[in-house]
N, C-alpha and C positions, 0 to 999 in steps of 0.2 A: 431258869432252867426249863420250866414247862413250856415257855414260848419257843425255845430252841428245839425242844423235842417235837413240838407240834410242827415247826417249820420243816424238820427233817422228814417227818411222816408225809407231809404234803408233797415234798420233792419226790419221795419214793412212789407215791400214788401217781404223780404225773409221769414219772419214768415208766411205771408199769403200764399205764394207759397208752403210751406212745407206741405206734407200730414199729417193729424192729426192722422190717424190710424197706421202710421209707428212709431216704437220704435227706439231708437239709436242703430245702428248696428256697429259691430267691424269686420274688415276684418282680419282674422287669416291666417297666412301663415307659412309654415315650415321654420326653420332657414337655411336649406340647399338650399332652392329655391332662385331664384333671388328676391331681394328686391329693392325698389326704393332708390335713393340717399337720404342721410340724409337731412332733410329740405324740400324735395319734397313732396307735398301734392296731394292727389288724388282728383281730381275735381268732380268725379262722386258721386252723392248723394246716390246711391244705395249701393256702396261699403263701404262708411263710412271711419272710421279711420283705418290705418294700424298699427297693433300691432305685435311685435315680440314675439314668443312663449317662448323665453328664459326668458322673464320678468315674466312669470307666473309659473316658476319652481324654487322652493327653492333648495339650495345646498344639503341638507340632506333629502329632501322630497321623500317619496316613491311614485312611479307612478302606475296608474291603480289599485287603492285600492277600497275598498268598499265605502269610503267616496266620491269618484268621480263617483258613480253609480247613474244614474237618472232613475226615473220612468216616462214614457210617457203614458198618458191615453187619452181616447176618440179618438183613432186612427180609420181611415176608415178600413173597413173589407178587402179591396183589396190592402192595403199597403204592400210593400215588404221590405226586409232588405236592398236592394240596394238603394231604395228611402230614407229610414231612414238614411243610411250612408251618402248620399249626403246632407241630411238636416242638419247633424251635422259636415260636413267635414271642415267647416271653423273654427271649434273650436279644431282642431287637429285630429289625427288619433284615431279612436274608437277601444277599445280593446275587447269589448263584445257587441253583439247585439242579443236580443231575442224578438220575437213578438208572442203574443197569439192572433191570428186573430179572433177566436170565441168570445173572451171577449173584444177585442179591446184595448189592452194595450201591453206595451213592456218595455224592459230595455236596457239601453246603458251605457257603462262605458268609460269615457274619461280619459285623461292622468293625470290631476291634479284636485284638489278640486276647485281652482280658475277658471279654464276653465269651469268646470261644473256649477259653480255659474253664470258665464256670459251666458252660454247657457240656463240655467234655466230662467234668467231674460228676455232674448230676445225671446225665443221660447214659453214661457208660454202664453196661450190665442191666439196663432197664428192660423189663419183660414187655414184649409187644407181640400179641397173637401167638403165644407159645414159644417165642424166641427171645433171647437176650441180646440186646443191641451191643455192638462193639464200636465205640467212638474214640477216634484217635486223630491227631493232627496229620493232615495230608502231607505227602512228600513234596517238598518244594523243588520242582523240576527246573526252575530257572535261577538257582542259587549257585554262586561260584565261590571258590576259596582262593584267596590272594595271599601270596607269600613274598618275602624279600621286600617288604615295605620299608621305605626310608624312615628315619627316626622322627621327622617332623611332619608326618602325614596325619591329618585328622579325619574324622568322619565326614565332614563337609567337603574336604578336598578329595577324598576317595569317591564320594558320590559325584562330584563335579567331573572327575577324571573319566568316569564310566558313563556319563550321560550322553557321550558322543555315539554310543552303541545302541541306546534305546532308553525307555523310561525305567528309572531305578526306584524300587520301592523302599529299600533299606540298604545302607552301607555302614559297616561298623568296623572299627579297628580294635582288635582284641588286645587287652592289656592284662597284666598280672595283678596280684592282690594289692600291690602298691600303686597301681595306676600307670605303670611304665609300659610302653608299647612292646609287644612281642615280635613285631615284624610280620604278623599275620592279620588277615581281615576277611570279612564276608561281604559279598555284594549280591543282592537279590533283585532280579529284574522282574518286570511285570509279565513278560512273555518269553517263551523259549527262543524265538529267532534272535532276539537281542543278546541273550546269553551265548548262543552259538556263534554269533558274529564276533563277540568279544573274545571268545576262545580262539577262533581262527586268526583274528588280527594280532592278538598278543603272542600266539605261537609262531606266526610267520615273521613278525617284526620284534623290535626291542622297544617296549613302551616304558618311558621314563616319566616319573611323577614330579621329581624335583631336580635340582642342579646336580645331585649325586648321580653319576652315570652308571647305576646298577639297575638293570631292567627288572620289572616285577614278573612273577610267575603266576599264571592263572590256570586253575584246574577245576573240574566239576566237584562240587561239595558233597562229601559223604553225609547222608541223612542218618543221624543217630538220635534215638529217643532215650535220653538219660534221665527223664523225669519219672516215668512209671516203671520202666524196665520190663522184666519178664516175670509176671506172677505165676504161681504154681498152677492156677486154674487154666492157664493158656498153654501149658506144655501137653503135648500129645502123649497119652499113656500107652505106649506100645511095648513090644517085647524088649527092645534095647533099653527103654526107660527102666523097666523092672530089673534088668540085669545090672545096670549101673547103680541102681539104688539098693543093691543087696547089702552093702556095707555102709555104715555111717561114716562121717568125717572122723579122721584119726591121724596120729603120727606113726610113720613106718618104724617098725622095730629093727634095731641094728642086727645084722647078720641074716636077715630074711631076704627072700626073693624081691619083695617090694622095696626094701631099703636099698639093695644093690642097684636096681634100675632107677630108683628115684634119685640116687646120687649121680648116676650117669646123666640123667636128664638135667639135674641141677648144674653139672659141669658144662653141659652144652649150652644151657641158658647163660651161665657166667661168661663163657667164651663169646657168645653172641653179644652180650653186654659190653665186654672188653673191646671187641672188634668195632662195635658201634661207637664206643667212646673214642677209639683210635681214629675212626673215620671222622668223627666230629672234630677231633683235634687237628687232623690233617686239613680238613675243610677250613677251620678257623685260621690256621697258619697260612693257608693259601689265600684266604680273604685278606689277612693283614698284609701279606706280601703284595697282593694285587692293589691294595689301597696305597702302599708306599710307592709302587711303580706308577700308579695313577697320579699321585701327587707330583712325582718327579716329571712324568710326561706332561701333566698340566702346566707345571712351571716352565718346562722347555717349550711347550706350545705357546704359552703366553709370551715368553722371550722371543720366539720366532715371530709371533704376530707383532710385537713391539718393534722388532728389527725391520720387518716388512713395512710397518707403518712409518718408521723413521726413514727408510729408503724411499718410500713413496713421497714423504714430505720433502726430502732432499731433492728428489727428482723434480717435484713441483716447484721448489724454490729455485733450482737451477733453470728450469724452463721460464719461470717468472723473471729471473735475472737476465736471461737471454732476451726475452721480450723487452725488458727495460733497456738493455744495451742497444737493441735494435731501434727502439724509440728514440734513445738519446742520439744515436748516429744519424737517424733520419732528421731529427731536429737540428743537429749541427750542420748537416748537409744543406738543410733548408735555410738555416741562418747564413751559411757561407754563400749560398746562391743569392739570397736577398742582399747580402753585403756587396757581393760582386756586381749585382744589378744596380745597387745604389751608387757604387763607385763609377760604374760605366756611365750612368746617367749624369753624375756630377762632372766627369771628364767631358762628356759630350756637351753639357751645358757650359762648362768653362771654355771649351774649344770654340763653341758658338759665340760666347761673349768676346773671346780674344779676336776671333775673326771679325766680329762687328766693330770692335775697337780699332783693329788694324784698318779696316775699311774706312772708318770715320777719320782716323789720323791721316791715312793716305789721301783721302779726299780733301781734308783741310790743308795738307801740305801741297797737294797738286793744284788746287784752285788758285792760290795767289800767283804761283809761277806762270800758269797759263794766262791769267789776267794781265800780269806785267808784260809777258811776252807779246800777247796780242796788242796791248796798248802801245808798247814801244814800237812794234812793227808798224802799227797804223800811224803812229805819230812821226816816226823817223824815216819811213820808207820813201816819202816824196817831199824832201825839204825844199826843192826849188819852187814847186807849185805853191807850197804853203807860203813861201816868201813872196811870191808874185801876188798871191791873193791878199796877203797882208799889205803889200805895197799898194795894191789897187784900192784897198779900203782906207788907206791913210789919207789924211788931209794934207794941207800945205805944210811941209816940214823943211827944216834947214839941214836935214841929214842928206849928205850927198848920195848919189846913186851907188857908188861903190861901197860906201858904208852901209847903205841899205841892203845891198846885195850881200855884203859880208855878214851883216847881222840878220839877214832874212831867215836863216836856218834856226835862229834862236827865238823866233817870235812867239812860239808856244811854250817856252820853258816855264814861265810862271804857272801856266795852267797845269803842266806835267808835274811841277813841284807841289802844286796845290793838291793833287790827287795822290801824292805819295809815291810816284814812279821815279825810280832812280835813273837819271839820264845816262846815256852811254858815254863812253870815254871820248874826249875831244879829238883825239888823234884818229878816231874811227872815220870822221868826215874830213880829215885834213885841216882842222881848225885848232891851233894851239892856244886859242884864247881861253882864259879861265872862265869856268862856268858862272862863278859869282859875278865876274866882270861882265860876262855876256848877259846875265840876267839884269844887271844894272843898266847896261847899254840899251837892252831891249825896253826896259822901263822908260828910258828917256826917248828912245827912237819911236816906240809905238804908242804914242800918246794919242788917244782917241779924241776926236773932235767933240766939241760941245753940241749936244742935241740942238738942232735948229740953227747951227752956225752957217755962215755963208761960205759956200765953196766957190771955187773959181768958175769962170764961165765955161770952161771946158771940163769941168768936174761934175760928176753925177753921184748923188748919194746912193749908197747901197744899204739895202736893209737886209 
């Protein structure tokens, strides 16, 4: 018990010694600089707690954005940028410092949103040369509000969709307490021109993010501060303030003047609420009707596209069939032409062969006739002379002269028979004798003498 009592007294003493006007301070240092050993505490009450800057930086968080930009008001007129930098140096390195000395305000941009929140809490209402500083988050002039977002749009898709207009610092799809999308979102650009370009392009055209053909709506975002609100110290204490604050909060008494007009105001508010609900219902019914019409129109459009594709394919098939038929006709005509040419060549060849055979047969048939005619003519055209020659060449013979003359015409018959010439008819020369008898007679009549025989004294051998 004594130990507990002593501990309470020590806590009271520490609480009494601590200055009341000082707020909790955090000592920020750069991670590259020297830091005290883990577990080592800073005993100086002015330095406060030592915090590593790495703990205030998310892995995917972008640094030095508009969200970490602070507005510093009620500055002394002689303050400089160097003094303002030293004032915020324990919260990290400042990326931007601007001071408007005539109006007594400025802007400073820190590395992260968390560091800016800490600086805002610690430096707000801090006395500086007889004035109390006013530190708030600066208005984001390049932030846009997006509505009518489709159901399956994420933060990444929203950022990717707006990157075409300029550099995006943050894109967020607003969800309810269960994590379901509300159809609203926030897009924060790094500069005003990009936000203005997105506003103009989306207002002039219909920007679609998914296959659902409902365009999004883009508007400038209302800058609201719902963290700190409006404290009593910031309200101006004028005459209207004192008049409004004459009576405390209360319920209107029935039958009084306040009650009558309060009920009328309440009825007007209810009517506004009912009309807003009716408008919401009408809009929802119109949306459902639009979705049904859209589905029917999409189905009809797909059917039309399929019909057009089918007609196109049928036309292509018909064209290919025509080309195939033309090729087949050309091939048939070419084959017929080749067949006709082949037949013509065969007929020409056969005709030439027949002509050659005819010529050969005619030559064979005509040559023996001409030979037999010429031989017969040469043999039978001068029978007397042949007989005389034969008689002159004969030796001594017992054939009488008349017999020799009668048989003189057949002197050459054996030779004619030997060469296969048919002798003419016997009646052609007026000799009725038989050819065979004639040949036999000639054989006996024209017996040649023996070579070297002795002819008569008046005979001369003929060679």
